[in-house]
C-alpha positions in Angstrom: 0.1 0.1 0.1 1.4 3.3 -1.2 1.8 6.0 1.6 -0.1 8.5 1.1 0.1 12.4 2.5 -1.9 12.5 5.4 -3.1 16.5 5.5 -3.6 18.0 8.7 -6.3 19.0 10.4 -7.7 22.2 9.6 -8.6 23.0 13.2 -4.8 22.7 14.1 -2.8 25.7 13.5 0.9 25.8 13.9 2.0 28.4 16.2 3.3 31.3 14.2 6.9 32.6 14.7 7.9 34.8 17.1 4.2 34.4 18.5 3.8 33.8 22.6 1.6 31.3 24.4 -0.9 32.5 26.8 1.8 31.1 29.6 4.6 33.6 28.0 1.8 36.2 28.0 1.0 35.6 31.8 4.9 35.8 32.2 4.9 38.8 30.6 2.3 40.6 32.1 4.1 39.5 35.8 7.3 41.2 35.0 5.5 44.1 33.5 3.5 44.6 37.0 7.0 44.4 38.9 8.6 46.8 36.9 5.7 48.9 37.3 5.6 48.6 40.9 9.3 48.9 41.3 8.8 52.5 39.5 6.3 53.7 42.0 8.2 52.8 45.1 11.2 54.2 43.3 8.9 57.4 42.7 7.5 57.3 46.4 11.0 57.5 47.8 11.9 60.6 46.2 8.5 61.8 46.8 9.3 61.3 50.8 12.5 62.9 49.9 10.9 66.3 49.4 7.6 65.5 51.4 7.8 69.0 53.6 7.8 70.8 50.0 5.1 68.5 48.4 2.8 69.3 51.4 3.4 72.7 52.6 4.2 74.5 49.3 2.4 72.5 46.8 -0.8 70.9 47.9 -1.7 73.5 50.9 -1.1 76.3 48.5 -4.7 76.1 47.0 -6.5 76.3 50.8 -4.4 78.9 52.3 -5.3 80.9 48.8 -8.8 80.0 49.2 -8.6 81.5 53.0 -9.3 77.4 54.0 -8.0 76.2 57.6 -7.1 73.1 57.5 -7.2 70.8 60.8 -5.9 67.4 61.9 -8.9 65.3 63.5 -6.9 62.1 64.2 -4.0 61.0 66.4 -1.8 59.9 63.8 -3.7 61.8 61.1 -0.6 63.4 59.5 1.2 60.2 59.6 -1.6 58.8 57.5 -1.3 62.2 55.4 2.0 61.6 54.6 2.4 58.3 53.6 -0.7 59.1 51.2 1.0 61.7 49.6 4.3 59.9 49.3 2.7 56.9 47.5 0.2 59.2 45.3 3.1 61.6 44.2 4.6 58.4 43.7 2.7 56.8 41.3 2.7 60.2 39.0 6.4 60.3 38.8 6.5 56.8 37.7 3.3 57.3 34.9 6.1 57.2 32.2 7.2 54.1 33.4 4.0 52.8 33.6 2.8 53.8 30.1 5.8 52.0 29.0 5.1 49.0 30.5 1.4 48.8 29.4 2.4 49.5 25.5 5.8 47.1 26.0 3.0 44.4 27.2 1.1 45.0 23.8 4.2 45.1 21.6 3.5 41.5 20.4 -0.1 42.4 19.2 1.5 45.4 17.1 2.9 45.9 13.3 6.4 45.9 13.2 6.2 49.6 11.9 3.8 50.3 14.9 6.4 49.6 17.3 8.2 52.2 16.3 5.9 54.7 17.5 6.0 53.2 21.6 8.6 56.0 22.8 6.1 59.1 21.1 2.7 57.5 22.2 4.5 56.9 25.7 5.6 60.3 25.5 2.3 61.8 25.3 0.1 60.0 27.0 2.6 61.0 30.3 2.4 64.8 28.6 -1.6 64.7 28.4 -2.1 63.4 31.9 0.1 66.0 33.1 -1.3 68.4 31.4 -4.6 67.1 32.6 -2.9 67.4 36.3 -1.8 70.9 35.9 -5.6 72.3 34.5 -7.2 70.3 37.8 -4.6 72.4 39.8 -4.1 76.0 38.4 -8.1 76.2 37.2 -10.6 73.5 38.5 -9.1 73.9 42.3 -9.7 77.6 42.9 -12.7 77.7 41.9 -13.7 74.8 43.7 -12.3 75.6 47.0 -14.0 79.3 46.7 -16.7 78.1 46.4 -16.4 75.5 49.3 -14.7 77.7 52.0 -17.7 80.7 51.2 -20.6 78.9 50.8 -23.2 78.6 53.7 -24.4 80.9 56.4 -22.0 83.2 57.6 -23.0 82.0 61.6 -21.2 78.4 60.1 -17.2 78.5 60.4 -16.4 76.0 57.3 -13.2 74.4 58.6 -11.6 71.1 56.8 -10.2 68.0 58.1 -6.8 67.9 56.3 -7.4 64.3 55.2 -10.4 64.9 53.4 -9.5 68.2 52.0 -6.0 66.2 50.5 -8.7 63.4 49.1 -11.0 66.2 47.3 -8.1 67.7 45.6 -6.1 64.2 44.6 -9.2 62.5 43.3 -10.0 65.7 41.0 -6.2 66.0 39.8 -6.0 62.3 39.2 -9.5 62.3 37.8 -8.7 65.5 35.3 -5.5 63.3 34.3 -7.2 59.9 33.4 -10.0 62.3 31.5 -7.2 64.0 29.0 -5.8 60.5 28.1 -9.2 60.5 25.8 -7.3 61.2 22.6 -4.6 58.5 23.4 -7.2 56.1 24.5 -9.2 56.7 20.8 -6.3 56.2 19.2 -5.7 52.5 20.5 -9.3 51.4 20.4 -9.1 52.8 16.7 -6.2 50.9 16.0 -7.1 47.9 17.1 -11.0 47.9 15.6 -13.2 48.5 18.3 -13.9 52.1 17.8 -14.6 54.2 14.6 -14.8 57.9 13.8 -18.3 57.4 12.4 -19.4 55.9 15.7 -17.8 58.7 17.7 -19.4 61.1 15.3 -22.9 59.7 15.2 -23.6 59.5 19.0 -22.3 62.8 19.6 -25.0 63.7 21.7 -25.0 60.8 23.8 -21.1 61.8 24.4 -22.1 64.9 25.6 -24.4 63.2 28.0 -21.6 60.8 29.4 -19.1 64.1 29.4 -21.7 65.4 32.1 -21.8 62.5 34.0 -17.9 61.8 34.3 -17.3 65.2 35.1 -20.2 65.0 38.1 -18.4 62.1 39.1 -15.1 64.1 39.0 -15.7 66.8 40.8 -17.7 67.8 43.7 -21.3 69.1 44.2 -19.9 72.4 42.4 -21.8 73.3 39.0 -19.0 75.8 38.8 -16.2 73.1 38.7 -18.3 70.8 36.5 -18.7 73.3 33.7 -14.6 74.1 34.0 -14.5 69.8 33.6 -16.9 69.7 30.9 -15.5 72.1 28.8 -12.3 70.6 28.2 -13.7 66.9 28.0 -16.3 68.2 25.1 -12.4 69.8 23.5 -10.9 66.4 23.5 -13.9 64.6 22.4 -13.7 66.7 19.5 -10.5 66.1 18.7 -10.3 62.3 19.5 -12.4 62.1 16.6 -9.7 64.0 14.4 -7.5 61.1 15.8 -9.8 58.3 14.8 -10.4 59.4 11.5 -6.5 59.9 10.6 -6.0 56.2 12.0 -8.8 55.0 10.3 -8.0 55.9 7.1 -4.2 54.4 7.9 -5.9 51.2 8.4 
């Protein structure tokens, strides 16, 4: 009986050269998390070295400008405040490294000609995040804190606990930093085929509603701050549509 070439099962796919198995992806993901964590640790140590300057000069300045008096209501409240500020500032300082590790993780899913843009994407993403934090610090916080300090009866003195004050300003700044990543998120989702410029343009009215909800979620009960955050989000959405169109045409 002559030997015949037995066809391979159509359902069996040979692993492509350079592809990674599921376990290899998990291992790669683990190392990217470790590198990100090490960056946060180094950023936290650096922040702790300048912790007095970060708190007294940078974070307390908006309160002083608004005439707000802060107080500590817990026995070790300031210890936890210092640790919290050091860790959060460490995360902010390590944002470029976190973005870099994220994009390095998805490199295998990118084409060779797309991988060369990773450094530019990391720089742009970090820049957008910092711009968002700066927008919140210099524009949103003065309006928000001035409203909080002077709203209400003159017979009631508005004094804030230091931990609640820092929680408010840090959440606003981090929230604005995340919101300003919208163009970069749009680029990524369009690149992998989940988002299209047609979809974004068609659902613009729903996007406006979502923008208002997001701005209300990221800001205190202050209509002024909500409007201030909603305006740049609206511009970022329109700019993201242009980015999506550019990427969509290149596909």
